[in-house]
N, C-alpha and C positions, 0 to 999 in steps of 0.2 A: 136169829139166823141171818137176817139181812145185815145186821151190824157186823157179823163175822165175815160175810162176803165182802163188805166194804173194806174191812181191815186187810183182808187177804189181797184185794185188788191194789190197795195203797202200798202194801209192803212189796208186792210184786213189781209195781211200777218203780219203786225206789231201788229195788234190786237190779232191775233192767238198766235204769239210769246209771247206777254205780258201775255195772258191768260195762256199759258203753264208755264211761269215763276211763275205766281201767284199760279197756281195749284201745281207746284213742291214745292214752298215755304210753301204751306199749308199742302201738303201731306208728305213732308220730315220729318218735326218734329213729325208728327204723326207716321211715320214708325220708326223713332229713338226711340220714346216712346215705340212702340211695341217691338223693339229690347231689350230695357232695361227691359221690363216686362218679356220677354222670358228668359232673364238671371236670373232675380229674381226668376222665377219659376223653374229654373233648366233645362229648355228645351234647352239644349246646341246645339244640332244638328240643330234645327230650327233657333236658333239665328245665328249660323254660316252661314246658307243658306241665311237668310235675310240680314246679314251684307255684304256678297259677292255681293248680288244683288245691294245694295246701292252703294257699291264701284265701281261696273261695270258701273253704271250710272254716278257716280261722283267720280273719283279716288282721288280727293283732299278733300274728306269728312273725316275730322279729327276725328269726333265723331264715325263714322262707323269703321274706322281703330282701334280706341281705344277700342271700344266695342268688336270687333272681336278678338283683343288681349286678352281681359279679358275672352272671351269665350274659347279661346285656353288654357288659364291658368287653367280654370275650368276643362277642359278635359285632363289636365296633358300633355300638349304639349308646354312646355316653349320656345323651339327653335322657333316655329312658332309665338308665342306671341311676342318674342323679335323682329322678323322681322316687325310686325305690329307697334310696338312701335317706332322702328327706322323710319318708314314712317311718323308717327305722328311728331316725332322730326324734320324731314325734312320739313314738311308742316309748322310747327311752329305756329299753331293756337290753342288756348285754350279756352274752353267754360265752361259753368256751368255743362256740362256733362263730358268733358275731362278737368278736373281742373289740373293746372300745378303742384301743389305741390304733390298730391297723385300719379299723373302720374310719376313724377321724382323719387319718393320713390320706386315705383314698378319697374321702368326701372333700377334704380341703383342696386336693389337686383338681377335682372336678369343678369345684366352684371357681378356681383360678382359670380353668380351661374355658368357662363360659363367662369370664369377666365379672363374676359376682364377688367382688373383692371384700365387701363388708362381711359376707357369709364365710368366706375363706379365712378372714381375720379371726372371727369368732372360733373357728375350729382350731386354729393354731394357738390361740390363747388358752383354749381348753387343754391342748396338748402340752403347753408349758406347765400347767398344773399337774398333769399326769406324769410328765417326764421332764422335770426341771433341770436336768443335767445334760440334755440333748442339745448340742449347739445349733443343729439344723433348724429347730423350731424357732430359735431366736432370729436366725438368718431370715426365715420366711416372714416372720412378723415385721422385721425391718424392711423387707422388700415391699410388703403391703402398705406400710406407713409411707414409704417413699412414693409409691404409686398414688397415694392420696395427698401428695405434696407436703407431707409432714417430715421434712428432712431432719428436724431436731430430734424427734422420737426414733426415726430410722437409724440415726447415728448411734444412739444408745444401745439399740438392740444388736447392731452389727458389732459394736464393741463387746457386748456380753457374749456373742457367739465366739469371738476371738479369745476371750478369757477362758471359755470352756474348751476351745480347740485352737491352741496357739499356731497351728499349721493350716488354718482354714483360709486357703488362698483366695477363694471367691469373696469371702467376707471382707478380707483386706481390700480387695478391689472395689467393692461397693462402698466401703467406708472412705477410700481414697477419693472416689468420684464426688461424694457428698462434701468432703473437706475441701476439694478443689472449688466446688460451687460456692462454698461458704467463705472463700478467701482465706483458707488456712494452708498456705503453700508448703510450709515445713512439715506439718502433719500429713498432708496429702502425699508429698513425695515419699515419705517414710512408709506409709500404707501401701502405695503402689509398688514400691520396690520390694516390700515383703510379699506382696501378692505374686510378683514374678519369681520370687525365691521359691515359693511353695507351689506355684502353678505357672511354670515358664512357658506353657503353650497358650496362655491367655493373651492373645495379640491386642485385645481391647485395652489391656493395661499399658502396653507400649504406646498406644494412641494417646491415652490421657496423660501419661508421663511426658510424651512429646509436647502436648498442649501446655502442661505446667512449665516445662523448660522454656517454651516459646514466650510465655508470659514473663518469665524471668530474664528474657533477652539472651538466653543460651541457645542461639540458633543452630549451632553445630550439633549440640546434644539433641535438640529437638528433631533435627533432620535425621539423625541416626535412628531414633525411636520410631519416627514416622515411617521410615524405610521398612522396619520390621513389622509394623502394623499393616503395611500395604498387602501382606500375604492374605489378609482376610478380604474376600471379594466384597462383602457388604460395607467395608470401610474404605475401599479404594478411592471412591470419589471424594470423600471428606479428607483423606490423606493427601491427595493431589492438591486440594484447595489449601490445606495447612502448609504444605511444603512450598507452594507458590507464594503465599504471603510471607513465609520465612525468608525466602530469597529476596522478596521485595524489601523487607526490613534490612537486609544485608546490602541493598543497592545492587544486587546482582540481577538485573532485569532480564537478561537473556535466558537464564535458567528459570526465572519466575514465569516468563512467557511460555516457555516449553511446558512447565507443569500445569499451568492454568489452561493452556490450549488442550492438553490431554484431558483435563477435567471436563471441559466443554464437550469434547467429542464423546467421552464416556457417559456423561449425563444424558445427552440426546434430548431429553424432555426440557424444553425451554422454561417450563413453569416450576421446575425443581428449585428449591431454595439454594442448593449448592451451585447450581448452574447460574442462577442470577448473580450470586456473589462472585463466582469465577469470571463472568463476563465483565462485571463492574471493575474488579481488580485488574483484569486483563486490559481494560481500557486505560487505567492509570499507568500500567506498565508501558503501553504504547505511547501514552502522552509524554512519559519521562524519556522515552527514546525518540521522541519527535516524529512518531509515526501517527500523525493526528487523524488521518482518514480512517485507519484501523481502529483508533480509539473511539471515534465517533460512531463507527459501524457497530461496535460492541454496546456502546451506551444506548444507541437507538433500539437495540433488541431488548435491553433491560427496560427501557422506558415503555416499550410496547406491552410488556407484561405487568410492570409495576411503575406507574408514573410518578409515585411519591417516594420511590426508593432513594434514600440518602440524598445526595446533591446532583443526581443524574440529570434532572431538568435543567439545573444551573449550568452543568457542564455542556450540555447540548446548546444552550443559549450562547455560552461563551464562544463556542466554535462554529456558530451558524454561518459566519462569514467565510469559513474555510471552503464551503461548497459553492459559494457564489462570487467570491472575490479572490482572483489569482494573486493580487498584490499581498494580501495578508497571508495567504497560503505560502507564497515564496518567502516572506519574512520568517515565518514559523519553521519551515522545513529546510531552509537554506543551509548549505554546508558552512563550515566556519569561515572560509575565505569569502564566500558570497555574502554571508551575514555582515562581515566587516565592511564590505563595499556598500551594502544598503545603509548601514549606520553612518558611514561617511557621507552618503547622499542626504540623509536626514539632517545632519549637521549643516551641510552646505545650504539646504533648503531653508534653514533657520538664519541664514546669512551670517554664518560663523566660520572662522578659519581654524582648522585642526592643528594643534601643536604637539599632541602626544596621544597614544593609544595603548591600552592594556586590557587583558582579558578579565572577565568576571564570570562567576558561576551563572550560567544561563544568560550571559550578556557581555557588554563591553563598556569600558570606562574611557571617556574622551575628554581631554583638556583642550578647550577652544577659546578663541578670543573673537571679539567683534571684528567683522571684516571691514566695517566702515565706522567712523566716529563723527558725531555732530560737529565737533570742533577740531580744526586743523591742528595737528601737533599734539593733540591730547592722547594720553596713554590709553591703549586699548584694554578694555576690562576683560579679565579672564572669566571663564565659566566652566564649572565642573559638571559633566554630563554623564549620567548612567542610563544605558539602554538595556532593557531586559526583554527576553521572550520567556517569561516565567509562566508556568501553568497555574500558579496560585496568585491571588491578590497580594500585592506587596503591603507588608505591615509596618507599623511605626518604628520597630528597631532598625530596619534597613534605612529608613529616612533619617533616623537619628544618627546612624553611623556615618552617612554621607555628610551630614551637617558638621560632625566632629572633624571629618577629613577636610572640609572646607576651611575650618578654623586653623588647622595645622598648616595648610597650604596658603593661607592668607587669601582665600578666594571668597569674594562677596556673594556671587550668585551661583545657584545650582539648579539643575534640571534633571528630572527622572522621567523616562519614557518607558511604559510597560505595555505589553501585548494584551494584558488582562486589565485589572482595575486596582484600586487601592482600598485598604480597609478604612473604616471611619476613623480609627485612631491615627492612621498615617495622614489622612486629610486634615484632621485637627491639629496635629503637630506641625504640618507644613504651613498652615494658615498664618502663623506668627513668625515664620522664618523665611528667609529669602530663597525659597526653593519652590520651583514650579513643578507640578505634577501633571504629565500628559497620559491619559488613560487610553484604552483601545480605540475609542472614537476619534481622539485627537491624532493618534498614530495613523489611523486610516486616512485622515485628511492630509497629513504630511506625505504619506505614500502616494496618494492620488496627485498631489502637487508635484512630486518628483516625476511621476509618470507623464503628467501634462507638459512639464518643462522639457522632458525628453522628446515628446511628440512635436512640440513647437520648434525645438532646435533642429530636429530632423527635417521639418517641413520648410525651414528657411533656405533660400537659394544660396548656392555657394558663390562667393565673390569671384 
């Protein structure tokens, strides 16, 4: 009798358990359907409560975790959504509700949003296996490889995206950027032009096409493309900087100054990389146009932020006398007529008589002879003199060209005076030739000699 009762109890328990399982299997889909309906109706808070109840009863319910994640996305809580999707990934069960392909697309975007690029890459690589003919998957893989500084792999994936979709304008653009960075100008130009063919509103493509043309010295073409790129507010500062340097390369310093001044005003923040470069190049433009005080003012602002930037410290050292010595300032900033007068005074201070004058780029050529000779009746020796107010140190080719000119004119001695200095190669070349080189310091001595002579002559009583 006892055994019969035990058997009855066991069988009853089994039947109850089976009944509960059947009821759960019948009710659970119904409750999942209710959860889907709540999401569709926009009743997010109710959907969240129901999803949590389902998960509490069955923590491995992938559909409930997935729908809870979707509810969090609807309520602008992406970080909570990602936590639920990670749980779905760990469970690894996909259904007609939690379908793998849309799940992985959503998951990958969330990983991208939170800068978890390695995890996003895993998702897109899985999507490649699931949908090997979808160009967008290859594009995103290329994007993620470029983010990890793997341009070689990124290039291959962008090319594959284009193979699958020959009108994929954005893929052409990203491929062109990489080819430009890898010094493949022909391929880069083709890719960027195709990008604009299929996506003419991509102003960034105009910007990089402009950079490519600038590198190939097609400054007119570059300026046209930069003008189109300027429509994008985020690119405007970079565009102004690029246009300014284009005009510099064309020796159009007035337009260069205009563009670079606009860049400085737009940038406002003196620490920005573009503003630093704009001020540096603006200083070069002012230097070329002999506005040295403005040049120094811009270089000082660069130096205050980045003392090691390019040769800005050297530039400031070069023009330090400009603030303290009016004579060198007058020499550097003088008009053409006044500069000629100063050069004539320099030659006179060297006790030479001028025989001929002619203009040089940034300077003056003077043919002079000795004003006095040690021997009566002796022929006065001619001397070829070049005086420069060049912003750059004079290099060996200029000294060599003067030496060749001396040979043609049958002149034995030469002299070069420069407002800056001379390169080492120039100094070495002149050492074994009859050419004297007067640098900035020697020029200052001569200018002060001229000034002192003027003061002394003025102080002498009239006869």
